[in-house]
C-alpha positions in Angstrom: -0.1 0.0 0.0 1.6 3.7 -1.2 0.2 6.4 -0.6 0.3 9.8 -2.8 -0.2 13.2 -1.4 -1.1 15.5 -4.8 -2.8 17.9 -2.2 -0.3 20.7 -3.9 -1.2 20.2 -7.6 -4.6 21.8 -6.4 -6.6 21.0 -9.7 -4.3 19.6 -11.7 -3.6 16.4 -10.0 -4.9 14.2 -13.6 -1.6 13.9 -14.9 0.8 13.2 -12.0 -2.1 10.7 -10.6 -2.1 8.8 -14.4 1.0 9.0 -14.3 1.4 7.2 -10.5 -1.1 4.3 -11.4 0.3 3.1 -14.5 3.9 3.1 -13.6 4.7 2.1 -9.1 3.4 0.0 -7.7 2.9 -4.0 -8.5 -0.2 -5.4 -9.9 -3.0 -6.5 -7.0 -1.6 -2.9 -4.9 -3.3 -0.2 -3.3 -2.7 3.2 -3.8 -4.3 5.7 -1.7 -4.7 8.9 -3.0 -5.0 12.6 -1.7 -6.6 15.6 -3.3 -7.5 18.6 -2.7 -11.4 19.7 -4.3 -13.0 23.5 -4.9 -16.4 22.2 -5.7 -17.0 17.7 -6.2 -16.0 17.8 -10.0 -12.4 16.2 -9.2 -14.4 13.5 -7.4 -16.2 12.3 -10.5 -13.3 13.1 -12.7 -10.8 11.2 -10.8 -13.0 7.9 -10.5 -13.4 8.5 -14.2 -10.0 7.9 -15.6 -9.4 5.1 -12.7 -11.8 3.5 -14.6 -10.9 4.5 -17.7 -7.3 3.3 -17.0 -8.8 -0.3 -16.6 -8.2 -0.6 -12.1 -10.3 -0.2 -9.2 -11.2 2.5 -7.1 -11.8 1.0 -3.9 -13.1 3.2 -1.6 -13.9 7.4 -2.1 -14.0 9.5 1.1 -13.8 13.7 2.8 -10.8 13.5 4.3 -11.2 17.2 6.3 -13.2 19.9 5.0 -11.5 20.1 2.1 -9.7 17.0 0.5 -10.8 14.1 -1.0 -9.2 10.9 -0.8 -9.6 7.5 -3.2 -8.4 4.5 -2.8 -7.3 2.0 -6.1 -6.6 -1.4 -7.0 -4.3 -2.0 -9.8 
């Protein structure tokens, strides 16, 4: 299990998250991504990205008032 903090990228975290999912971690490994939300648009876009890449979105939850966490199984 690996955790990636993408909050510093604000709304521009999709490319980095995609690269991490494709290039890092072993098959069957769980990856945790933390990112900042303004409205809820990034949540659906990140879920769509995970599905598009062919991986499993295991969980998606609000971490605190401005941060969101998604859990992906590679």
